[in-house]
C-alpha positions in Angstrom: 23.4 -8.8 -6.7 23.0 -5.5 -8.9 25.3 -3.0 -8.8 25.6 -2.5 -5.2 21.8 -3.7 -3.7 20.8 -6.6 -3.2 17.9 -8.1 -5.5 15.4 -11.0 -5.2 13.5 -12.0 -8.6 10.3 -14.0 -7.7 6.9 -15.0 -8.8 4.1 -13.1 -7.6 1.0 -14.8 -5.8 -2.1 -12.9 -4.3 0.0 -12.0 -0.9 1.7 -9.1 -3.4 -1.9 -8.2 -4.4 -1.5 -5.0 -2.9 2.0 -4.2 -3.5 1.3 -4.8 -7.6 -1.5 -2.4 -7.0 0.7 0.0 -5.4 3.8 0.3 -8.2 0.7 -0.1 -10.9 -0.5 3.4 -9.5 3.3 5.0 -8.6 3.9 4.3 -12.5 0.7 5.9 -13.8 1.3 8.8 -11.4 4.6 9.5 -12.6 4.8 9.2 -16.2 6.5 12.2 -18.0 4.9 10.5 -21.1 1.0 8.7 -20.8 1.5 6.9 -24.0 4.2 4.7 -22.7 2.3 2.6 -20.6 -1.0 0.9 -21.4 -2.9 0.9 -17.8 -4.4 -2.2 -16.3 -8.4 -1.8 -15.9 -9.4 -1.6 -12.3 -11.2 -5.0 -13.3 -8.0 -6.3 -14.3 -6.3 -5.0 -11.4 -8.6 -6.5 -8.7 -8.8 -9.8 -11.1 -4.8 -10.1 -11.4 -4.1 -13.1 -9.0 -7.8 -15.2 -9.7 -6.7 -18.6 -10.1 -8.1 -18.4 -13.9 -6.0 -15.1 -14.3 -3.8 -15.5 -17.2 -1.0 -13.8 -16.2 2.5 -14.8 -15.0 3.8 -12.2 -12.8 7.3 -11.9 -11.2 8.5 -8.8 -9.0 12.3 -7.7 -8.2 12.6 -7.3 -4.6 15.1 -4.8 -3.3 15.6 -5.2 0.5 12.0 -6.5 0.6 10.5 -3.1 -1.8 8.8 -4.5 -4.5 10.9 -2.4 -6.9 9.6 -4.0 -10.7 7.2 -5.9 -12.0 6.7 -7.6 -15.4 4.4 -10.5 -16.7 3.4 -13.0 -19.5 -0.1 -13.1 -20.3 -0.6 -16.4 -22.0 -4.2 -14.9 -23.0 -4.2 -15.4 -26.7 -7.1 -13.0 -27.3 -5.1 -10.0 -25.7 -2.0 -11.0 -28.5 -3.9 -12.3 -30.8 -3.5 -9.4 -33.6 0.1 -9.3 -33.0 0.6 -13.3 -33.4 -1.7 -12.7 -37.0 0.4 -10.1 -38.0 4.1 -11.4 -37.0 2.9 -15.3 -38.5 3.1 -17.2 -35.6 -0.9 -17.7 -35.0 -0.6 -21.1 -35.2 2.1 -21.6 -32.8 2.1 -21.5 -28.5 2.7 -18.1 -27.8 2.3 -15.8 -25.1 3.0 -11.6 -24.2 5.9 -10.3 -22.7 4.4 -7.0 -20.9 3.2 -5.1 -18.3 6.7 -3.7 -17.3 6.6 -1.4 -14.4 10.5 0.1 -12.1 9.7 2.7 -9.4 11.5 5.7 -10.9 14.4 5.5 -7.5 14.9 1.8 -9.2 15.5 2.5 -13.1 19.0 2.0 -14.0 19.9 -1.1 -12.6 19.0 -3.6 -14.8 15.8 -4.9 -12.9 13.4 -5.3 -16.0 16.2 -7.1 -18.3 16.6 -9.4 -14.8 12.6 -10.0 -14.4 12.5 -10.7 -18.0 15.2 -13.5 -17.9 13.1 -15.2 -15.4 9.7 -15.1 -17.2 11.7 -16.2 -20.6 13.1 -19.3 -18.8 9.4 -19.7 -17.4 8.2 -19.6 -20.7 10.3 -22.2 -22.3 9.9 -24.6 -19.1 5.9 -24.3 -20.0 6.4 -24.7 -23.6 5.7 -21.8 -25.2 7.4 -21.1 -28.8 7.6 -17.4 -28.9 7.2 -14.4 -26.9 6.2 -10.9 -28.4 6.5 -7.7 -26.5 6.0 -4.5 -27.2 7.3 -1.0 -26.4 6.7 2.9 -27.5 9.1 3.4 -29.9 10.5 6.6 -28.1 10.9 4.6 -24.3 14.9 4.2 -25.1 15.3 1.9 -22.0 12.0 -0.2 -23.0 13.3 -1.1 -26.2 17.1 -1.6 -25.5 16.1 -4.1 -22.6 13.8 -6.4 -25.1 16.6 -6.2 -27.8 19.5 -7.2 -25.0 17.2 -10.3 -24.2 17.5 -11.4 -27.7 14.0 -10.3 -29.1 13.7 -8.7 -32.5 11.9 -5.8 -33.6 9.7 -6.6 -36.5 7.1 -3.6 -37.0 5.4 -1.0 -35.7 1.6 -0.8 -34.9 -1.4 0.9 -33.3 -2.7 -0.9 -30.2 -6.3 -0.6 -28.9 -6.4 2.7 -27.1 -4.1 4.4 -30.0 -1.1 3.1 -28.2 1.7 3.4 -30.8 4.3 0.1 -30.2 7.2 -1.5 -31.1 6.7 -4.9 -31.9 9.3 -7.5 -30.7 9.3 -11.6 -31.2 11.4 -14.2 -29.7 11.5 -17.6 -30.7 11.7 -20.1 -28.0 
């Protein structure tokens, strides 16, 4: 229970593909600052739940509605530059990201709850660290990452010109 709403956090699978695509589109259409979110390519959206996908996606359901999602990407190619800059290239890591909350569900701690579950998953899966990034002006994302115990180490410009604070958590 979060506030006065009932929340269920669970791992998503291919039965949630349409809902995942829908939340992604709603977020992109409602951004007040388009640089706060690094969108999935159409190809990535289509392949999100393939057997070979490197993504582990969790969602928060409120009254059966997928209200928020976040994921861990285990594909080291995606966050290799961050791992090198942080000096953790030789450790087993993953990137926490792809975080989205529908506008009407913001401020209800959903992102924190999902990411806490993803951190537990990463620990059990034997990862040694997680990295995460957030736009420097996105107060909610930066606050949530700090609340989880992640430490901001540097700022970078990611592919596509996305400015980001870079966080790390050793597991």
